[in-house]
N, C-alpha and C positions, 0 to 999 in steps of 0.2 A: 437282523442287523439293524442298528439304529439309523435313522435318516441323517444323522450327523456324519456318518461315515459313507457317503456316497458322492459320486461326481455329479453335481447338479448343473454346473455351468461349463459348457464345452470350451469356452474361451478363457476359463479361469486359470489362475496360478494355484498350483496345489503342492502341499507338503505331503509326502507319503513315506511310510516306513514299511518294510517287509522283511521277513526273517526266513532263514532256512528252517525246515521242519525240526521240531524238538530243540530249536536254537543250537544246532550242531555247529561247531567251530570249523567250517570249511575254509574260510578265507584267512587262514593263518599262513598260507603259502601265496606268494605274489603271483605265481602262475595262474591260480584260479581268479584272483582279483583282476588280473590283466584281461581275462575273458570278459568280465563285466565291463571294464573300461572300453575294450574294443566294441562291445555291443552298444554301449552308450554312444560312442562315436558314430556308429552306423545309424542309430536312431536320429542323431543330430543331422547327419548328412542326407539321409534318405527318407526319413519318416516325419520330419518337421518337429522334432523334440527341441524345445528351447530350454536349456538347463540354466538355472539361476544358482543352485548350490547342490552338492552331492557329497556323500561320504560312504565308504565301504568299511564296515567293521568286521570282526571275525565271523559273525553269524547273522548279520543283518545289514540292510542298506537304507540310507536316507536319500531322498531326492526332493528338490524343489524344482518344478518344471511346469511347462504348459505345452499344449499341442498347437502348432501354428499353421497347419495346412488343412484344417477342417476335419481331421481325424479326431474322434472323441478321445479325451485323455485316458479313459479307462481302457479303450481298445489298444492304444499305444503302449500303455503299461502292461497289458495282457500279452501283447506280442513280445515285448521285451522279456517278460518273465518266462513265457513259453520257450522262446529261443534259448535263453541262458540256462534254463533248466536242462534242456536236452544237451547243450554244449558242455555244461559242467559235469553232468553225469558221464558223458562220453569221455571227457578229459580225465575224470577219476578212474574210469574203467581202464583207460589206456596208460595211466601213470604207474609204471612198475615200481617207482621209488616211493610212492605214498603208502606207508605202512598202515594207514587207517582205511585203505580202500575197501576191504571186505566189510568192516564195521559200518562205514558210511552207506555202502550199497544195500546192505541188509536193512538198515533203518529207512532208506528211501523206498525200498520194496514194501516193507511193512506199512508205511504210511500210504502208499498207493493202494494197497489192498483195502484200506479203510475208506477210501475215497471213491465216489461213484463216477467221477469225471477224469480219472487218471488211470492210464493203463499199466505201465511197468514200474516206473519210479516217480515218486513225488519229491521234488527238491524243495520248492518254496511252500511256505504256509499260504493258504488261500487269501487271507485278509491283508489289506493294504492300509486301512484306516486313512483314506484321503481327507485332508482338511484344506478347504479353500482359504487362501490367504487374501484378505480384503483390505488391509490397511498397512501403511508403512511400518507402524509399530509392530504388528504381528509378523510381517515379513521379516523384519530384522531380528525379531525374537527367534524365529525358526532358523534363519541363516546362522545365527550365533549358536543355537542348539546343535545344529548339524556340524558346524566346525569345531565345537568344543567337545564333541563326543569322544574323540581319541584322547583328549587331555583328561577328561573325567575318568576314562578307563585306565589312565596311567601309562599310555604308550609313549607320550611325548610331553614336553613342557609347554610348547606354543603350537596353536592350531596349524600354522603355516609349515611346521616341520613334518607334518604327516603327508606323505605323497598321495595317498588314495582319498583325497578330498579336494574340494575347490578352494580351500582356505588360502593357498598360495595366490590364486587369482585375485583375491581381495586385498592383498598387500603388494600389488603390482609386480608379481612374479608369474612365470608361466607354469601352470599346472599341467597335469596329464591330459586334461580335456579343456577345450575352450568353453567358457561360460559367459553368459550375459551378466556382468557384474551389476547387481541391483543398484539403481539410483532411485531416489524418492519419487513417488508419484506426485504430479503437480497439483 
């Protein structure tokens, strides 16, 4: 892995993207997206995650965040991915109405068999591609990228119309999660 894709600064602000294995469209159902939202809330309240921007797409997630209580940002993200992987697989297993259940579980099992550090099911791809954000220009570039993802995908016309992102927070509306709306560094 390139040194460009590592968490070098424990106090840094990072942009990360991570995807479901094989880019499977799991988050087409709000029920599964809500599991991620609840987990992000937990990380904010209990693990010192400071969210600047976020967006859940059908098969991947974007976050701009930092760790504020001394926990390394990569460990915070690892905890989040580990927890949500287990919670989402369990939710899929228990969801009698999901007609894709067997298909998804089969792919998660197959991916786990190829991985040396996963036992039964692998939900997330291992890579996160963290990029430390160091200037106002780059931070705003990534915030706009995160918020415009659903627009580019054709889901909505305006970023703030998408419920599963922080775009509402940036137009003075209440989103599903509280975020620290970015202000320029002095």
